[in-house]
Legacy VTK file of the C-alpha trace (Angstrom):
# vtk DataFile Version 3.0
C-alpha trace
ASCII
DATASET POLYDATA
POINTS 270 float
7.194 -66.920 -22.050
3.949 -65.947 -24.146
3.658 -61.935 -24.203
0.781 -59.825 -24.118
0.366 -59.786 -27.844
0.015 -63.582 -28.075
3.305 -64.143 -29.558
6.522 -65.646 -27.990
9.282 -63.153 -27.344
8.282 -60.850 -29.757
6.138 -57.956 -30.966
2.794 -58.189 -32.632
3.417 -58.321 -36.376
6.917 -59.498 -36.332
8.043 -63.052 -36.522
11.074 -63.847 -34.007
14.389 -64.207 -35.665
15.814 -67.657 -36.180
19.235 -68.390 -36.971
20.363 -65.630 -39.677
16.525 -64.834 -40.627
16.051 -60.933 -41.142
12.874 -59.382 -39.187
10.262 -58.779 -41.529
6.499 -57.406 -41.393
3.452 -59.721 -41.667
0.619 -58.125 -43.950
-2.498 -57.276 -42.177
-5.509 -59.200 -43.505
-7.483 -56.678 -45.637
-10.828 -55.431 -44.419
-14.004 -56.736 -46.044
-16.026 -54.522 -47.122
-19.791 -54.982 -47.246
-21.278 -55.409 -50.859
-23.911 -53.070 -52.127
-26.885 -54.653 -54.333
-25.749 -55.189 -57.925
-27.638 -52.688 -60.401
-27.721 -49.600 -57.929
-26.342 -46.313 -57.862
-25.022 -46.958 -54.468
-22.919 -50.041 -56.083
-21.797 -47.843 -59.141
-20.612 -45.247 -56.206
-19.169 -47.633 -54.305
-17.132 -49.120 -57.260
-15.790 -45.941 -57.873
-14.755 -45.275 -54.599
-12.553 -48.469 -54.332
-11.132 -47.737 -57.389
-10.055 -44.017 -56.218
-9.515 -45.073 -52.448
-6.361 -42.675 -52.521
-8.184 -39.438 -53.788
-9.853 -36.796 -51.361
-13.273 -36.728 -50.800
-14.458 -34.035 -53.242
-12.335 -35.324 -55.748
-13.925 -38.924 -55.617
-17.666 -37.098 -55.256
-16.727 -35.556 -58.788
-15.963 -38.993 -60.095
-19.147 -40.361 -58.504
-21.403 -37.741 -60.307
-19.857 -38.162 -63.478
-19.682 -42.194 -63.459
-23.302 -42.924 -61.705
-24.493 -40.150 -63.461
-26.193 -38.072 -60.568
-26.026 -34.685 -59.189
-23.364 -33.461 -57.057
-25.603 -33.660 -54.019
-26.766 -37.179 -54.703
-22.741 -38.077 -55.209
-21.962 -36.729 -51.621
-24.777 -38.251 -49.967
-23.808 -41.904 -51.686
-20.401 -41.161 -50.494
-21.138 -40.538 -47.047
-23.450 -43.033 -46.568
-20.889 -45.691 -48.324
-18.296 -44.921 -46.058
-20.436 -44.656 -42.594
-22.111 -47.960 -43.136
-18.963 -49.557 -44.401
-19.410 -50.277 -47.995
-16.539 -48.405 -49.138
-13.195 -46.831 -48.144
-13.103 -42.906 -47.707
-13.006 -40.290 -45.196
-16.075 -38.113 -44.609
-14.939 -34.197 -44.348
-17.944 -31.858 -42.974
-18.266 -28.860 -45.116
-19.899 -25.762 -43.616
-22.133 -23.998 -46.095
-21.188 -20.328 -46.761
-23.991 -17.842 -45.776
-25.563 -16.004 -48.561
-25.060 -12.107 -48.079
-28.522 -10.489 -48.499
-28.672 -8.141 -50.821
-28.589 -4.317 -49.034
-30.327 -1.317 -50.473
-30.780 1.843 -48.389
-34.151 3.138 -47.238
-33.554 6.198 -49.208
-32.467 4.086 -52.653
-35.521 2.047 -52.356
-37.707 5.218 -51.990
-35.984 6.632 -54.809
-36.597 3.666 -57.146
-40.182 3.190 -56.273
-40.790 7.238 -56.946
-38.961 7.464 -59.900
-39.247 4.010 -61.817
-41.133 4.314 -65.175
-41.452 0.980 -65.407
-44.467 1.157 -63.018
-46.961 1.541 -65.695
-50.094 0.017 -64.253
-52.440 0.445 -66.938
-54.367 -1.924 -68.965
-55.030 -2.132 -72.689
-53.965 1.233 -73.263
-56.294 2.681 -70.417
-55.012 4.775 -67.591
-54.882 3.731 -64.104
-57.818 5.953 -63.510
-59.611 4.375 -66.368
-58.739 0.827 -65.542
-60.038 1.123 -61.677
-63.412 2.976 -63.151
-63.471 -0.255 -65.480
-63.430 -2.204 -62.038
-66.366 -0.351 -60.908
-64.082 2.069 -58.176
-64.627 5.823 -57.787
-62.371 8.367 -56.336
-63.578 8.396 -52.464
-60.624 10.164 -50.766
-56.890 11.488 -51.270
-53.786 11.779 -49.324
-51.683 15.068 -49.215
-48.341 15.760 -48.334
-49.116 19.187 -46.208
-45.456 19.661 -45.345
-42.163 17.152 -45.454
-43.322 15.142 -42.436
-47.163 15.202 -42.499
-49.496 13.383 -45.030
-53.044 14.223 -44.642
-56.181 12.256 -45.773
-59.289 14.183 -46.903
-62.664 12.446 -47.794
-64.538 13.309 -51.076
-67.384 10.721 -50.652
-68.586 10.840 -47.134
-70.570 7.724 -47.647
-67.748 5.529 -48.511
-66.530 5.767 -44.676
-69.595 3.549 -43.987
-68.703 0.889 -46.781
-67.718 -2.383 -45.483
-66.048 -5.322 -47.602
-64.386 -2.574 -50.033
-61.357 -3.180 -52.116
-59.293 -0.004 -52.668
-56.468 1.542 -54.867
-54.086 4.311 -54.036
-53.037 5.923 -57.116
-50.161 8.444 -57.440
-49.518 10.338 -60.840
-50.816 7.475 -63.212
-49.378 4.685 -61.119
-51.622 2.315 -59.102
-49.059 2.191 -56.115
-51.236 -0.116 -53.710
-54.130 -2.287 -53.428
-56.107 -3.285 -50.389
-59.129 -4.345 -48.629
-61.363 -3.359 -45.806
-63.803 -5.956 -44.293
-65.197 -3.671 -41.491
-66.197 0.094 -42.048
-63.965 1.573 -44.420
-63.511 4.823 -42.770
-62.406 3.240 -39.573
-59.835 1.016 -41.025
-58.821 3.588 -43.588
-59.419 7.006 -42.153
-58.176 7.010 -38.646
-54.926 5.209 -38.960
-53.305 5.204 -42.217
-52.320 8.513 -42.589
-51.416 8.808 -38.806
-48.879 5.915 -38.700
-47.257 7.292 -42.022
-46.800 10.902 -40.570
-45.651 9.496 -37.153
-42.938 7.233 -39.203
-41.505 10.565 -41.085
-41.461 11.906 -37.407
-38.985 9.314 -36.265
-41.555 6.782 -34.351
-41.312 2.972 -34.938
-43.462 2.367 -38.186
-46.237 -0.177 -38.343
-44.718 -1.326 -41.845
-41.009 -1.632 -43.145
-38.857 1.240 -42.512
-38.403 2.153 -46.235
-42.123 2.772 -46.922
-42.994 5.854 -45.282
-40.049 7.882 -46.993
-40.862 6.053 -50.032
-44.493 7.607 -49.909
-43.359 11.188 -49.297
-40.620 10.873 -52.392
-43.238 9.532 -54.583
-45.861 12.193 -53.499
-42.954 14.983 -54.160
-42.822 13.804 -57.739
-46.624 14.308 -58.098
-47.685 17.446 -56.538
-47.740 15.618 -53.086
-51.249 14.224 -54.090
-52.406 10.444 -54.014
-55.874 9.493 -54.943
-57.791 6.635 -53.379
-60.398 4.485 -55.606
-62.713 2.339 -53.819
-66.023 0.030 -54.140
-67.633 -2.296 -52.147
-67.030 -5.847 -53.539
-70.153 -7.613 -55.071
-71.945 -10.137 -52.795
-73.370 -13.600 -53.867
-75.746 -15.743 -52.150
-75.372 -19.473 -51.672
-77.041 -22.304 -49.342
-74.816 -21.194 -46.290
-75.230 -17.542 -46.694
-74.297 -14.326 -48.359
-70.687 -13.941 -49.024
-68.453 -11.012 -50.538
-65.650 -11.773 -53.343
-63.676 -8.985 -51.311
-60.590 -10.990 -50.840
-60.711 -12.905 -54.245
-60.832 -9.385 -55.954
-57.993 -8.167 -54.061
-55.639 -11.222 -54.319
-56.693 -10.891 -58.455
-55.770 -7.325 -58.749
-52.435 -7.670 -56.420
-51.293 -10.388 -59.111
-52.548 -8.336 -62.143
-50.894 -5.097 -61.316
-48.064 -5.841 -58.607
-48.162 -2.690 -56.917
-44.878 -1.318 -55.643
-46.000 -0.401 -52.216
-47.635 -3.903 -51.601
-45.135 -6.552 -50.115
-46.662 -9.240 -52.440
-48.622 -10.644 -55.104
-50.876 -11.730 -52.290
-52.658 -10.340 -49.531
LINES 1 271
270 0 1 2 3 4 5 6 7 8 9 10 11 12 13 14 15 16 17 18 19 20 21 22 23 24 25 26 27 28 29 30 31 32 33 34 35 36 37 38 39 40 41 42 43 44 45 46 47 48 49 50 51 52 53 54 55 56 57 58 59 60 61 62 63 64 65 66 67 68 69 70 71 72 73 74 75 76 77 78 79 80 81 82 83 84 85 86 87 88 89 90 91 92 93 94 95 96 97 98 99 100 101 102 103 104 105 106 107 108 109 110 111 112 113 114 115 116 117 118 119 120 121 122 123 124 125 126 127 128 129 130 131 132 133 134 135 136 137 138 139 140 141 142 143 144 145 146 147 148 149 150 151 152 153 154 155 156 157 158 159 160 161 162 163 164 165 166 167 168 169 170 171 172 173 174 175 176 177 178 179 180 181 182 183 184 185 186 187 188 189 190 191 192 193 194 195 196 197 198 199 200 201 202 203 204 205 206 207 208 209 210 211 212 213 214 215 216 217 218 219 220 221 222 223 224 225 226 227 228 229 230 231 232 233 234 235 236 237 238 239 240 241 242 243 244 245 246 247 248 249 250 251 252 253 254 255 256 257 258 259 260 261 262 263 264 265 266 267 268 269
């Protein structure tokens, strides 16, 4: 009687015993692998994989990288593709990429680093920061003062500067340019009614409008320089084109940020 395996009274893979014959295993047909195109990196990788079919994935990937040659990332890609698409033997093992731990620095440490770092010397060609800014056409228009440990106040020295528009400004503590910025609207509204307020609010524990390290950094930097920060500014030059009059305000701000890399700016570009 034919059994479910298609044989006669036996189990698949075995021949029925006849006479005094011993039971023996019949070899299964070998799997026919697809052939990658000759002369390609995948073909070279497949040859390595066939020659090292008994080795684990990571070891074979190293061999592929050395034989092809290619990067480990590319070798891994070849391995996975060849196994998945039936071109070579192997076992794909998923690996989880380790998360990179962020470099943590406390607010206090960053504030002290900015306030005391002697490498923040932003003068050019032997000129002081103030002389450099004067060379850009800027003048001192106001100053910040640390009036107590939790209050930063603003005092205007050039009243007309409040009405300026399309302004580029720089803040100086000691002889360092610590911040560069711009104001497209009236300078007095953009600068005078807000900056000192949020700095003071942040020092009093209110949620700041900037990273939490910034207000303590301002306070500590001011402590080291008699509590004073000077503000230099000018209205950026304008030029006429067929589309109208335009200011170079933002271009100038970006150029100065890239040149001076002030510590209180959060990047080289606005």
